[in-house]
VOBA-1610 file (N, C-alpha, C; in pm, whole numbers, padded with zeros to 5 digits, always signed):
BEGIN
Met+00056-00110+00027Met+00010-00024+00012Met+00098+00133-00019Ser+00060+00234-00098Ser+00114+00344-00107Ser+00099+00449+00046Ala+00197+00531+00042Ala+00213+00600+00125Ala+00062+00732+00099Ala+00035+00734+00019Ala-00069+00828-00027Ala-00201+00761+00013Thr-00218+00608-00020Thr-00341+00523+00012Thr-00352+00525+00178Ala-00260+00513+00228Ala-00253+00485+00358Ala-00308+00600+00453Thr-00278+00719+00385Thr-00278+00800+00465Thr-00475+00851+00449Thr-00528+00793+00368Thr-00629+00847+00339Thr-00748+00738+00374Ile-00701+00660+00431Ile-00794+00555+00535Ile-00896+00616+00623Thr-01012+00615+00581Thr-01106+00713+00686Thr-01189+00656+00806Pro-01131+00713+00971Pro-01159+00671+01054Pro-01315+00663+01053Thr-01334+00552+01138Thr-01522+00524+01168Thr-01562+00626+01247Asp-01703+00684+01217Asp-01767+00794+01330Asp-01739+00712+01473Ser-01730+00774+01563Ser-01762+00758+01695Ser-01883+00763+01749Pro-01964+00683+01857Pro-02107+00719+01913Pro-02120+00865+01939Glu-02035+00883+01989Glu-02033+01063+02026Glu-02078+01134+01928Ala-01982+01160+01824Ala-02017+01211+01679Ala-02150+01181+01640Arg-02188+01033+01626Arg-02334+01026+01579Arg-02455+01096+01609Arg-02438+01060+01787Arg-02517+01128+01860Arg-02522+01293+01862Tyr-02433+01365+01873Tyr-02411+01475+01848Tyr-02460+01515+01747Asn-02444+01531+01627Asn-02470+01507+01491Asn-02619+01488+01488Arg-02705+01385+01565Arg-02829+01323+01545Arg-02924+01457+01585Ile-02863+01463+01728Ile-02919+01601+01801Ile-02939+01703+01726Lys-02838+01752+01682Lys-02869+01864+01587Lys-02914+01926+01485Arg-02988+01746+01410Arg-03049+01791+01346Arg-03171+01784+01354Trp-03229+01708+01423Trp-03357+01720+01501Trp-03377+01829+01579Leu-03274+01896+01632Leu-03302+02087+01714Leu-03332+02148+01570Gly-03247+02149+01479Gly-03274+02213+01358Gly-03435+02209+01286Ile-03443+02031+01293Ile-03617+02019+01241Ile-03695+02071+01332Ala-03658+02095+01472Ala-03758+02121+01561Ala-03817+02305+01532Asp-03697+02368+01509Asp-03695+02488+01510Asp-03797+02509+01361Phe-03714+02444+01267Phe-03831+02481+01126Phe-03982+02466+01152Gly-03974+02378+01249Gly-04170+02335+01277Gly-04218+02396+01356Leu-04173+02490+01450Leu-04189+02571+01531Leu-04209+02715+01435Gly-04108+02746+01393Gly-04173+02870+01270Gly-04255+02868+01199Leu-04279+02736+01149Leu-04393+02689+01056Leu-04539+02708+01146Val-04523+02635+01248Val-04649+02649+01313Val-04707+02798+01355Leu-04602+02874+01399Leu-04619+03021+01411Leu-04683+03106+01302Leu-04629+03063+01187Leu-04678+03136+01067Leu-04823+03063+01044Leu-04817+02983+01051Leu-05000+02918+01029Leu-05072+02957+01130Leu-05046+02964+01275Leu-05117+03035+01350Leu-05173+03157+01349Leu-05056+03234+01320Leu-05073+03400+01301Leu-05193+03411+01160Leu-05181+03352+01089Leu-05256+03331+00956Leu-05410+03278+00975Ala-05439+03171+01017Ala-05540+03071+01072Ala-05634+03147+01159Thr-05553+03199+01256Thr-05651+03269+01394Thr-05674+03393+01369Gly-05626+03487+01274Gly-05588+03621+01257Gly-05542+03722+01335Trp-05457+03660+01420Trp-05370+03729+01519Trp-05295+03829+01409Thr-05230+03776+01297Thr-05130+03866+01264Thr-05230+04001+01223Gly-05355+04007+01222Gly-05436+04137+01198Gly-05408+04178+01312Thr-05440+04139+01442Thr-05427+04208+01578Thr-05298+04244+01594Leu-05204+04194+01572Leu-05074+04256+01583Leu-05048+04368+01495Arg-05100+04391+01331Arg-05069+04518+01286Arg-05196+04620+01331Asp-05274+04595+01416Asp-05383+04682+01473Asp-05289+04749+01577Leu-05237+04646+01665Leu-05181+04721+01798Leu-05060+04803+01725Ala-04957+04749+01631Ala-04887+04857+01569Ala-04902+04991+01515Tyr-05027+04980+01446Tyr-05085+05089+01435Tyr-05139+05175+01568His-05203+05114+01660His-05236+05177+01786His-05126+05271+01804Gly-04974+05184+01847Gly-04904+05247+01906Gly-04759+05368+01879Val-04842+05402+01720Val-04779+05511+01656Val-04842+05601+01590Ser-04988+05620+01616Ser-05071+05722+01545Ser-05095+05721+01406Gln-05125+05571+01352Gln-05151+05572+01225Gln-05032+05596+01136Ser-04905+05587+01186Ser-04788+05621+01079Ser-04744+05482+01021Tyr-04789+05461+00878Tyr-04795+05339+00815Tyr-04633+05285+00822Ser-04542+05406+00809Ser-04386+05303+00791Ser-04340+05277+00938Leu-04388+05353+01050Leu-04345+05328+01171Leu-04442+05187+01211Ala-04558+05190+01178Ala-04643+05081+01215Ala-04577+04941+01153Val-04524+04947+01046Val-04455+04826+00998Val-04343+04773+01052Phe-04224+04887+01117Phe-04131+04866+01215Phe-04165+04802+01321Leu-04265+04869+01385Leu-04338+04796+01520Leu-04382+04664+01522Tyr-04474+04643+01384Tyr-04519+04486+01347Tyr-04383+04414+01343Val-04297+04442+01271Val-04181+04364+01232Val-04131+04322+01412Leu-04084+04403+01470Leu-04048+04426+01615Leu-04122+04293+01690Met-04269+04357+01708Met-04338+04214+01770Met-04354+04107+01719Leu-04328+04087+01590Leu-04344+03959+01506Leu-04198+03863+01536Met-04075+03935+01543Met-03933+03877+01555Met-03982+03837+01731Ala-03971+03949+01804Ala-03991+03947+01965Ala-04089+03792+01979Ile-04208+03784+01931Ile-04267+03655+01946Ile-04161+03547+01935Gly-04147+03540+01805Gly-04058+03419+01778Gly-03972+03385+01823Lys-03875+03492+01873Lys-03732+03467+01944Lys-03795+03423+02113Leu-03893+03476+02141Leu-03945+03426+02276Leu-03971+03240+02273Leu-04048+03220+02145Leu-04103+03073+02128Leu-03991+02986+02119Gly-03865+03059+02039Gly-03790+02971+01997Gly-03646+02984+02123Leu-03678+03009+02228Leu-03563+03037+02340Leu-03510+02922+02392Ala-03625+02864+02405Ala-03573+02710+02499Ala-03501+02638+02394Leu-03549+02635+02261Leu-03436+02570+02164Leu-03309+02620+02140Asp-03324+02765+02116Asp-03145+02794+02132Asp-03063+02748+02262Tyr-03152+02809+02353Tyr-03084+02731+02514Tyr-03028+02614+02466Tyr-03095+02494+02459Tyr-03075+02378+02477Tyr-02963+02361+02361Gly-02926+02453+02232Gly-02841+02429+02152Gly-02731+02462+02197Phe-02711+02566+02292Phe-02618+02615+02366Phe-02558+02523+02453Arg-02633+02482+02532Arg-02619+02367+02617Arg-02591+02223+02521Leu-02623+02227+02460Leu-02553+02067+02350Leu-02405+02098+02326Glu-02392+02205+02288Glu-02215+02255+02261Glu-02134+02224+02391His-02202+02262+02493His-02085+02236+02635His-02109+02090+02645Arg-02246+02036+02664Arg-02225+01908+02671Arg-02147+01786+02580Phe-02108+01828+02499Phe-02011+01733+02374Phe-01881+01778+02382His-01853+01908+02500His-01717+01978+02504His-01660+02061+02394Leu-01747+02131+02304Leu-01740+02187+02162Leu-01743+02356+02211Ser-01756+02380+02299Ser-01799+02530+02345Ser-01702+02560+02470Asn-01656+02715+02475Asn-01606+02796+02567Asn-01699+02879+02622Gln-01780+02936+02532Gln-01861+03001+02585Gln-01945+03064+02727Lys-01943+03145+02778Lys-01984+03141+02912Lys-02171+03183+02875Leu-02270+03160+02979Leu-02364+03180+02950Leu-02372+03293+02946Arg-02343+03422+03023Arg-02329+03566+03027Arg-02344+03606+02890Ser-02211+03558+02814Ser-02164+03576+02692Ser-02244+03559+02575Trp-02342+03404+02616Trp-02435+03370+02482Trp-02542+03447+02488Ile-02596+03494+02641Ile-02718+03574+02649Ile-02672+03728+02560Trp-02565+03780+02577Trp-02542+03876+02514Trp-02523+03886+02335Asp-02482+03785+02325Asp-02464+03741+02163Asp-02619+03720+02130Gln-02704+03643+02206Gln-02853+03651+02163Gln-02935+03785+02176Cys-02891+03853+02228Cys-02931+04009+02256Cys-02904+04082+02099Lys-02776+04072+02080Lys-02703+04152+02011Lys-02758+04093+01821Gly-02754+03962+01845Gly-02821+03921+01712Gly-03009+03940+01704Phe-03070+03948+01808Phe-03194+04001+01772Phe-03203+04123+01739Leu-03096+04213+01772Leu-03107+04344+01786Leu-03068+04383+01617Val-02958+04300+01597Val-02935+04321+01434Val-03073+04229+01355Gly-03084+04139+01383Gly-03219+04103+01284Gly-03299+04157+01274Val-03354+04259+01373Val-03433+04360+01384Val-03436+04458+01280Val-03275+04518+01306Val-03261+04621+01218Val-03266+04578+01020Leu-03209+04479+01000Leu-03202+04436+00882Leu-03326+04368+00875Ala-03401+04309+00912Ala-03552+04273+00867Ala-03637+04414+00849Gly-03629+04500+00967Gly-03693+04634+00920Gly-03661+04693+00816Ile-03547+04721+00773Ile-03518+04769+00644Ile-03558+04674+00536Val-03544+04550+00545Val-03596+04460+00399Val-03747+04475+00384Val-03808+04441+00520Val-03951+04480+00515Val-04033+04615+00454Glu-03965+04693+00507Glu-04008+04827+00477Glu-04020+04864+00341Leu-03863+04812+00284Leu-03823+04869+00144Leu-03957+04771+00048Leu-03962+04659+00131Leu-04071+04576+00034Leu-04220+04608+00020Tyr-04253+04687+00138Tyr-04375+04760+00123Tyr-04388+04868+00061Phe-04289+04952+00086Phe-04284+05073+00035Phe-04270+05070-00141Ile-04238+04935-00175Ile-04227+04893-00308Ile-04390+04872-00355Ile-04450+04776-00268Ile-04557+04695-00284Ile-04671+04848-00308Arg-04641+04929-00209Arg-04761+05082-00235Arg-04735+05149-00350Gln-04632+05171-00371Gln-04592+05244-00513Gln-04599+05160-00639Ala-04579+05060-00655Ala-04627+04963-00787Ala-04674+04830-00772Pro-04813+04860-00718Pro-04846+04713-00681Pro-04882+04597-00817Gln-04894+04682-00908Gln-04887+04550-01050Gln-04754+04482-01060Tyr-04661+04542-01081Tyr-04527+04503-01068Tyr-04386+04499-00934Trp-04472+04521-00823Trp-04439+04510-00699Trp-04300+04387-00688Trp-04370+04251-00769Trp-04253+04170-00709Trp-04158+04150-00820Leu-04141+04207-00921Leu-04011+04248-01030Leu-03957+04310-00986Ile-03961+04449-00914Ile-03907+04547-00850Ile-03824+04491-00733Ala-03908+04449-00681Ala-03852+04367-00521Ala-03739+04282-00563Trp-03792+04199-00615Trp-03676+04085-00698Trp-03537+04142-00719Ala-03537+04248-00796Ala-03390+04314-00829Ala-03349+04406-00729Ala-03414+04452-00651Ala-03399+04505-00495Ala-03344+04433-00400Phe-03373+04320-00354Phe-03357+04216-00311Phe-03215+04151-00378Leu-03165+04130-00485Leu-03045+04089-00541Leu-02949+04224-00501Val-02961+04325-00501Val-02901+04423-00492Val-02848+04420-00326Leu-02964+04388-00245Leu-02920+04399-00093Leu-02864+04281-00052Phe-02857+04153-00177Phe-02821+04072-00105Phe-02640+04042-00138Val-02636+04143-00267Val-02474+04136-00288Val-02403+04275-00169Leu-02509+04335-00159Leu-02435+04442-00070Leu-02402+04376+00068Leu-02470+04305+00139Leu-02469+04257+00257Leu-02350+04148+00225Ala-02335+04080+00130Ala-02212+03987+00128Ala-02067+04073+00151Gln-02104+04175+00061Gln-01963+04286+00078Gln-01980+04335+00208Leu-02052+04372+00260Leu-02041+04445+00397Leu-02035+04366+00550Ala-02070+04235+00533Ala-02075+04160+00634Ala-01917+04128+00682Pro-01841+04109+00605Pro-01663+04108+00691Pro-01623+04233+00790Val-01704+04347+00746Val-01646+04471+00804Val-01741+04547+00879Val-01837+04474+00883Val-01983+04509+00975Val-02040+04399+01036Leu-02090+04295+00988Leu-02149+04198+01063Leu-02065+04129+01185Phe-02005+04062+01112Phe-01884+03999+01144Phe-01849+04037+01285Pro-01784+04141+01309Pro-01711+04216+01403Pro-01799+04244+01546Ile-01912+04237+01510Ile-02013+04248+01611Ile-02030+04137+01694Phe-01979+04001+01651Phe-02002+03862+01735Phe-01865+03834+01742Tyr-01765+03848+01690Tyr-01629+03807+01697Tyr-01538+03912+01719Lys-01424+03885+01750Lys-01286+03974+01740Lys-01216+03917+01621Phe-01151+04003+01541Phe-01042+03976+01439Phe-00930+04067+01466Glu-00853+04029+01439Glu-00667+04094+01412Glu-00607+04088+01323Pro-00530+04133+01288Pro-00451+04128+01158Pro-00357+03990+01174Leu-00300+03899+01087Leu-00228+03779+01166Leu-00072+03788+01164Gln-00007+03761+01291Gln+00119+03849+01280Gln+00217+03727+01246Asp+00177+03600+01214Asp+00287+03512+01158Asp+00313+03550+00992Glu+00416+03635+00958Glu+00441+03681+00858Glu+00455+03565+00740Glu+00562+03457+00803Glu+00570+03374+00681Glu+00419+03274+00612Leu+00347+03271+00710Leu+00211+03207+00690Leu+00139+03304+00598Lys+00128+03399+00618Lys+00075+03508+00585Lys+00126+03501+00421Gly+00241+03538+00425Gly+00294+03543+00287Gly+00276+03401+00177Arg+00295+03281+00264Arg+00244+03170+00170Arg+00123+03137+00130Leu-00009+03273+00237Leu-00153+03228+00162Leu-00189+03351+00089Val-00127+03465+00109Val-00111+03561+00016Val-00090+03502-00174Lys+00044+03428-00154Lys+00097+03403-00293Lys-00010+03321-00314Leu-00079+03229-00251Leu-00156+03097-00307Leu-00278+03166-00365Ser-00359+03277-00301Ser-00428+03346-00344Ser-00396+03440-00467Glu-00264+03464-00502Glu-00264+03546-00599Glu-00249+03406-00733Arg-00224+03302-00679Arg-00214+03214-00821Arg-00319+03181-00817Ala-00417+03208-00729Ala-00567+03139-00792Ala-00657+03304-00847Gly-00582+03395-00857Gly-00620+03536-00957Gly-00678+03593-00876Thr-00710+03567-00738Thr-00767+03672-00656Thr-00697+03767-00577Arg-00707+03886-00525Arg-00666+03971-00434Arg-00698+03995-00314Val-00653+03935-00225Val-00723+03944-00081Val-00670+04095-00017Arg-00758+04150+00052Arg-00718+04276+00193Arg-00650+04248+00296Gly-00642+04142+00342Gly-00556+04120+00461Gly-00584+03971+00485Val-00475+03927+00588Val-00548+03760+00655Val-00542+03802+00759Tyr-00659+03765+00859Tyr-00710+03804+00969Tyr-00696+03697+01075Lys-00691+03676+01212Lys-00675+03580+01293Lys-00826+03598+01353Trp-00876+03503+01339Trp-01025+03508+01421Trp-01030+03441+01540Lys-01073+03544+01638Lys-01075+03493+01774Lys-01187+03431+01791Leu-01169+03287+01761Leu-01315+03171+01748Leu-01303+03107+01927Ser-01188+03111+01957Ser-01184+03010+02089Ser-01241+03100+02190Glu-01285+03230+02184Glu-01356+03281+02280Glu-01470+03208+02315Lys-01552+03132+02215Lys-01645+03079+02229Lys-01670+02939+02171Ser-01568+02909+02100Ser-01577+02737+02034Ser-01475+02692+02074Lys-01455+02532+02054Lys-01339+02498+02068Lys-01344+02420+01888Lys-01409+02444+01808Lys-01411+02417+01670Lys-01327+02492+01608Ala-01265+02452+01476Ala-01188+02520+01393Ala-01245+02567+01269Asn-01223+02647+01209Asn-01269+02680+01089Asn-01170+02773+01018Ala-01181+02829+00881Ala-01132+02902+00807Ala-01221+02980+00696Ala-01202+03081+00606Ala-01303+03109+00500Ala-01222+03205+00432Leu-01280+03264+00329Leu-01259+03375+00214Leu-01381+03439+00232Thr-01391+03560+00300Thr-01511+03621+00262Thr-01476+03784+00202Gly-01604+03757+00189Gly-01620+03982+00136Gly-01618+03929+00008Leu-01645+04059-00067Leu-01619+04066-00208Leu-01561+04196-00230Gly-01500+04214-00332Gly-01410+04322-00397Gly-01294+04367-00272Asn-01339+04502-00224Asn-01244+04551-00147Asn-01272+04474+00026Thr-01355+04456+00038Thr-01361+04378+00134Thr-01321+04215+00140Arg-01276+04176+00051Arg-01224+04044+00077Arg-01105+03993+00141Arg-01106+03910+00227Arg-01024+03871+00312Arg-01033+03729+00397Ile-00904+03700+00398Ile-00905+03542+00454Ile-00883+03559+00634Ile-00981+03462+00695Ile-00989+03492+00801Ile-00955+03320+00865Leu-00889+03326+00968Leu-00802+03212+01001Leu-00839+03188+01172Ala-00932+03111+01244Ala-00972+03088+01348Ala-00848+03040+01426Asp-00863+03135+01543Asp-00710+03089+01626Asp-00677+02954+01661Thr-00840+02867+01675Thr-00799+02740+01681Thr-00775+02674+01581Leu-00777+02685+01467Leu-00727+02644+01368Leu-00539+02659+01373Leu-00542+02791+01387Leu-00360+02833+01390Leu-00298+02771+01495Glu-00345+02754+01588Glu-00286+02693+01706Glu-00269+02530+01699Asn-00350+02471+01631Asn-00341+02324+01624Asn-00325+02253+01462Tyr-00310+02344+01393Tyr-00257+02283+01228Tyr-00130+02338+01181Ser-00114+02227+01106Ser+00054+02279+01021Ser+00053+02390+00936Pro+00123+02420+00890Pro+00117+02535+00788Pro+00067+02482+00625Asp+00130+02372+00642Asp+00082+02247+00513Asp-00042+02259+00536Glu-00128+02222+00640Glu-00265+02210+00600Glu-00372+02324+00617Ile-00295+02417+00703Ile-00368+02522+00664Ile-00393+02593+00524Glu-00248+02588+00458Glu-00292+02630+00338Glu-00373+02542+00216Ala-00371+02396+00266Ala-00472+02303+00199Ala-00615+02365+00228Val-00668+02393+00344Val-00785+02426+00356Val-00784+02562+00319Leu-00720+02669+00288Leu-00758+02768+00234Leu-00753+02754+00077Ala-00640+02655+00018Ala-00656+02634-00085Ala-00790+02575-00176His-00878+02486-00085His-01001+02453-00127His-01098+02575-00138Glu-01050+02694-00024Glu-01165+02811-00048Glu-01135+02873-00171Leu-01041+02900-00204Leu-00981+02936-00311Leu-01043+02882-00455Gly-01068+02774-00427Gly-01119+02679-00552Gly-01249+02763-00576His-01311+02799-00503His-01446+02851-00494His-01445+02977-00598His-01332+03065-00566His-01314+03196-00667His-01277+03143-00804Val-01160+03065-00795Val-01130+03002-00933Val-01254+02957-01024His-01309+02908-00995His-01449+02830-01044His-01580+02908-01058Lys-01541+03026-01007Lys-01670+03139-01012Lys-01777+03095-00953His-01773+03037-00827His-01896+02983-00738His-01943+03081-00690Ile-01903+03181-00665Ile-01962+03295-00598Ile-02080+03349-00692Ala-02003+03402-00802Ala-02073+03450-00918Ala-02229+03362-00975Lys-02164+03239-00967Lys-02262+03150-01007Lys-02405+03097-00913Ser-02323+03103-00779Ser-02430+03100-00677Ser-02564+03181-00698Ile-02508+03330-00728Ile-02570+03428-00690Ile-02686+03452-00831Ala-02629+03404-00945Ala-02740+03354-01048Ala-02827+03231-01018Val-02792+03157-00950Val-02894+03008-00928Val-03014+03136-00824Gln-02905+03181-00727Gln-03025+03197-00627Gln-03144+03328-00673Ala-03081+03393-00777Ala-03141+03488-00851Ala-03257+03438-00925Gly-03229+03280-00958Gly-03341+03242-01045Gly-03414+03176-00960Ile-03393+03130-00820Ile-03504+03084-00706Ile-03556+03197-00659Thr-03506+03303-00665Thr-03580+03448-00587Thr-03651+03456-00655Phe-03630+03467-00822Phe-03756+03498-00878Phe-03879+03440-00903Val-03850+03307-00899Val-03984+03217-00892Val-04036+03246-00744Gly-03989+03230-00631Gly-04018+03298-00511Gly-04118+03396-00512Phe-04050+03529-00587Phe-04132+03633-00590Phe-04270+03644-00674Trp-04242+03574-00763Trp-04365+03548-00847Trp-04464+03462-00777Ala-04417+03336-00698Ala-04541+03256-00622Ala-04581+03341-00537Ala-04489+03445-00446Ala-04560+03553-00361Ala-04666+03610-00415Asn-04642+03670-00525Asn-04714+03773-00594Asn-04835+03694-00593Trp-04862+03581-00665Trp-04954+03492-00702Trp-05050+03438-00591Val-04987+03391-00458Val-05054+03351-00323Val-05108+03493-00290Leu-05018+03629-00245Leu-05123+03735-00227Leu-05218+03782-00286His-05211+03773-00411His-05348+03818-00500His-05439+03745-00463Tyr-05435+03602-00447Tyr-05536+03487-00436Tyr-05608+03492-00278Ala-05511+03502-00197Ala-05529+03559-00045Ala-05642+03676-00036Val-05574+03823-00137Val-05657+03915-00122Val-05807+03927-00196Glu-05802+03855-00343Glu-05924+03856-00397Glu-06020+03748-00371Arg-05972+03625-00351Arg-06044+03529-00352Arg-06099+03494-00213Trp-05989+03496-00101Trp-06004+03454+00051Trp-06039+03548+00141His-06024+03691+00071His-06031+03852+00153His-05980+03803+00262Met-05853+03756+00274Met-05784+03750+00423Met-05743+03895+00463Phe-05719+03966+00339Phe-05642+04083+00359Phe-05713+04197+00282Glu-05701+04363+00298Glu-05787+04422+00241Glu-05722+04477+00103Thr-05616+04490+00105Thr-05497+04542+00004Thr-05393+04477-00006Leu-05315+04445-00090Leu-05178+04413-00114Leu-05041+04464+00017Ser-05088+04600+00034Ser-04982+04640+00106Ser-05017+04660+00253Asp-05150+04585+00285Asp-05192+04538+00396Asp-05082+04472+00497Phe-04984+04516+00540Phe-04827+04420+00614Phe-04876+04333+00704Ala-05023+04280+00720Ala-05047+04179+00790Ala-05023+04059+00718Asn-05028+04063+00588Asn-04989+03956+00510Asn-04833+03903+00502Leu-04752+03987+00625Leu-04600+03946+00551Leu-04608+03799+00641Pro-04701+03726+00744Pro-04662+03575+00749Pro-04686+03501+00636Leu-04757+03547+00578Leu-04804+03462+00428Leu-04695+03467+00309Leu-04612+03592+00304Leu-04504+03615+00229Leu-04373+03521+00262Val-04346+03499+00396Val-04272+03448+00466Val-04284+03273+00485Leu-04416+03262+00500Leu-04476+03085+00454Leu-04423+03056+00298Val-04465+03147+00235Val-04419+03105+00067Val-04309+03063+00081Ser-04200+03181+00101Ser-04025+03146+00112Ser-04010+03042+00177Thr-04082+03015+00262Thr-04018+02896+00350Thr-04053+02753+00310Val-04174+02778+00256Val-04218+02630+00194Val-04116+02627+00065Leu-04095+02707-00037Leu-03998+02654-00110Leu-03865+02675-00107Ser-03847+02706+00025Ser-03700+02645+00055Ser-03703+02531+00076Phe-03781+02510+00146Phe-03792+02365+00208Phe-03770+02250+00073Leu-03879+02284-00033Leu-03882+02207-00145Leu-03775+02207-00232Val-03677+02360-00241Val-03558+02331-00328Val-03456+02287-00265Leu-03448+02278-00107Leu-03306+02255-00034Leu-03229+02136-00105Pro-03283+02012-00109Pro-03205+01914-00194Pro-03119+01930-00288Ala-03211+02005-00407Ala-03125+02052-00489Ala-03042+02157-00516Met-03048+02255-00392Met-02969+02342-00356Met-02848+02298-00292Asn-02836+02183-00205Asn-02762+02115-00133Asn-02681+02014-00234Ala-02739+01978-00327Ala-02677+01897-00432Ala-02572+01987-00544Tyr-02651+02094-00578Tyr-02540+02179-00653Tyr-02421+02229-00563Ser-02435+02280-00415Ser-02334+02321-00337Ser-02230+02165-00358Arg-02256+02093-00330Arg-02149+01964-00325Arg-02104+01933-00436Phe-02128+01951-00530Phe-02099+01965-00701Phe-01998+02090-00682Asn-01992+02180-00634Asn-01918+02326-00630Asn-01810+02285-00548Glu-01853+02210-00405Glu-01761+02136-00329Glu-01629+02068-00385Arg-01720+01983-00451Arg-01630+01874-00512Arg-01527+01941-00605Gln-01579+02032-00676Gln-01464+02091-00785Gln-01354+02220-00682Ala-01396+02234-00596Ala-01274+02349-00510Ala-01188+02216-00459Asp-01245+02101-00398Asp-01157+02057-00362Asp-01067+01974-00466Arg-01086+01972-00574Arg-01012+01924-00709Arg-00911+02041-00707Tyr-00955+02164-00710Tyr-00855+02244-00715Tyr-00749+02244-00616Ala-00771+02235-00479Ala-00703+02238-00356Ala-00584+02121-00420Phe-00614+02000-00455Phe-00529+01899-00476Phe-00453+01931-00596Arg-00475+02029-00709Arg-00360+02036-00798Arg-00296+02166-00721Ser-00318+02271-00625Ser-00265+02362-00601Ser-00161+02313-00483Ile-00151+02211-00399Ile-00084+02168-00315Ile+00015+02066-00361Ala+00116+02052-00275Ala+00227+01971-00331Ala+00181+01828-00298Gly+00109+01788-00225Gly+00070+01669-00178Gly-00083+01648-00135Val-00155+01541-00111Val-00262+01553-00074Val-00272+01518+00076Glu-00135+01488+00114Glu-00157+01475+00240Glu-00193+01564+00336Pro-00175+01683+00331Pro-00216+01790+00453Pro-00349+01769+00423Phe-00383+01800+00309Phe-00546+01800+00280Phe-00626+01671+00361Val-00570+01582+00357Val-00619+01445+00434Val-00617+01430+00585Ser-00501+01496+00634Ser-00477+01508+00765Ser-00587+01626+00807Ala-00577+01739+00736Ala-00658+01884+00797Ala-00822+01812+00812Met-00852+01765+00671Met-01010+01688+00719Met-01033+01584+00791Asn-00951+01530+00846Asn-00961+01403+00966Asn-00960+01486+01105Arg-00881+01544+01090Arg-00847+01651+01250Arg-00960+01776+01262Leu-01017+01817+01161Leu-01158+01892+01142Leu-01244+01792+01182Ala-01266+01690+01144Ala-01382+01602+01186Ala-01394+01574+01311Asp-01268+01490+01382Asp-01220+01507+01512Asp-01279+01624+01597Gln-01214+01749+01590Gln-01205+01869+01658Gln-01355+01920+01652Asn-01432+01918+01572Asn-01558+01978+01511Asn-01666+01883+01556Leu-01669+01742+01546Leu-01704+01628+01591Leu-01832+01622+01459Ala-01765+01629+01375Ala-01832+01622+01235Ala-01857+01430+01218Glu-01981+01406+01118Glu-01962+01285+01102Glu-01908+01277+00949Arg-01812+01130+00933Arg-01740+01151+00834Arg-01834+01081+00729Ser-01922+00970+00769Ser-02008+00878+00686Ser-02155+00894+00728Pro-02196+01020+00722Pro-02368+00989+00721Pro-02428+00911+00650Ser-02563+00911+00692Ser-02602+00775+00568Ser-02658+00866+00476Lys-02699+00822+00336Lys-02725+00866+00222Lys-02812+00970+00225Trp-02957+00934+00313Trp-03023+01047+00246Trp-03002+01169+00407Val-02937+01110+00467Val-02919+01243+00541Val-02813+01330+00444Glu-02737+01280+00407Glu-02614+01366+00337Glu-02723+01436+00205Trp-02818+01372+00163Trp-02902+01430+00035Trp-02960+01515+00068Tyr-03041+01542+00186Tyr-03094+01628+00241Tyr-03020+01758+00311Phe-02946+01687+00418Phe-02926+01807+00503Phe-02755+01905+00468His-02687+01771+00374His-02565+01862+00390His-02536+01927+00269Ser-02435+02026+00277Ser-02439+02122+00174Ser-02273+02063+00121His-02207+02016+00186His-02077+01948+00154His-02078+01783+00137Pro-01998+01768+00068Pro-01985+01601+00050Pro-01972+01544+00163Ser-01949+01406+00200Ser-01929+01357+00330Ser-01792+01341+00346Ile-01700+01365+00475Ile-01565+01375+00480Ile-01510+01239+00387Ser-01589+01119+00452Ser-01552+00970+00396Ser-01509+01007+00204Arg-01635+01067+00134Arg-01624+01062+00004Arg-01500+01149-00050Arg-01484+01291+00045Arg-01388+01345-00013Arg-01247+01302+00022Leu-01204+01231+00124Leu-01093+01169+00127Leu-01073+01023+00036Gln-01181+00988-00008Gln-01165+00892-00121Gln-01157+00978-00240Ala-01224+01074-00281Ala-01143+01162-00392Ala-01021+01217-00394Ala-00927+01250-00259Ala-00814+01269-00222Ala-00736+01140-00314Glu-00796+01035-00220Glu-00699+00912-00254Glu-00688+00868-00423Ala-00799+00893-00456Ala-00819+00872-00581Ala-00734+00982-00695Trp-00711+01101-00661Trp-00640+01193-00693Trp-00477+01164-00703Ala-00466+01127-00569Ala-00301+01079-00553Ala-00286+00977-00651Lys-00354+00845-00654Lys-00322+00740-00788Lys-00277+00796-00860Gln-00417+00877-00921Gln-00398+00916-01068Gln-00278+01024-01106Asp-00210+01124-01027Asp-00134+01200-00999Asp+00014+01107-01026Ser+00013+01020-00911Ser+00156+00922-00919Ser+00147+00841-01032Gly+00048+00825-01115Gly+00041+00724-01237Gly+00100+00823-01336Ala+00061+00943-01337Ala+00105+01007-01445Ala+00233+01046-01486Arg+00288+01069-01340Arg+00453+01120-01294Arg+00528+00974-01366Arg+00453+00854-01343Arg+00536+00752-01408Arg+00579+00740-01558
//
């Protein structure tokens, strides 16, 4: 057996890893189900109209302020209902020794997350209903275009505006490693605006790395848990995979795919909204913001239906990024060791069941990725001979 083959043998999943991931999946399903039930209750009971009336009562008939107050109340109700699940998720990470975060810090993060969510949701919903009021016939087309612009803008601003709200970052001090990663980025045809140390260990024992941002905000972020426990070759292999997404233009392609799905979503929302107003008489006008739960419900159902296809597309992109990493590094051994160590550190499932991978996973299973690395090593070895 060759050295390349020997290094790619995939360890079996521990009972602890299987149990952790099974609980995480059910927790996600419960959270999704709770949100769905809330939307259905708001619509079926007419409580959404009651919330609208309360919002108007609180701001003296100002439409824009009433919209914001409605969003605030809706999100507060959702947060309170889901708080027990959120807390269970926090305890779950501690139960499996994956978290360093104290309860006080977690509560503060929940508060910040809620406030950021309210601000972003408030902006989006205000814009949506402004468009509906100004152009009721073509609102869904205009809103679709506006939402695409917001999506790209958010992707650009997130590394410099949103991420620092929850995590601390500082420029990477290891000049040798920084130089290696910058050169790797340049060979991939992308220019990064900096390499940053991500202080993830303040909250988690997991490790991660990413190439974030667009244009002038593009940067490499490396978790301190990665920097402290992985060799420079392993870190380079992890980043090479991330750069593979740039080389294959996955960001632009994903935006295009998302644009197509969002187009269908807005068309469906417009059809359902007209049906609810004209046939069911649930709302008086299209601009009655009490219909927001109906729009969210359409989006939720569509997301549920297309999730397997989106995950399949994502796994295809991830396989392409892996192949780029294989070509960009001296050998696949650092990639293999990094994947195995990440699986151990993050308590990931290496070999989930087929249906779990098909529906829930945006990345190929670690066992499949390691098999691909082994096949590449054999092919590369044969070509050199």
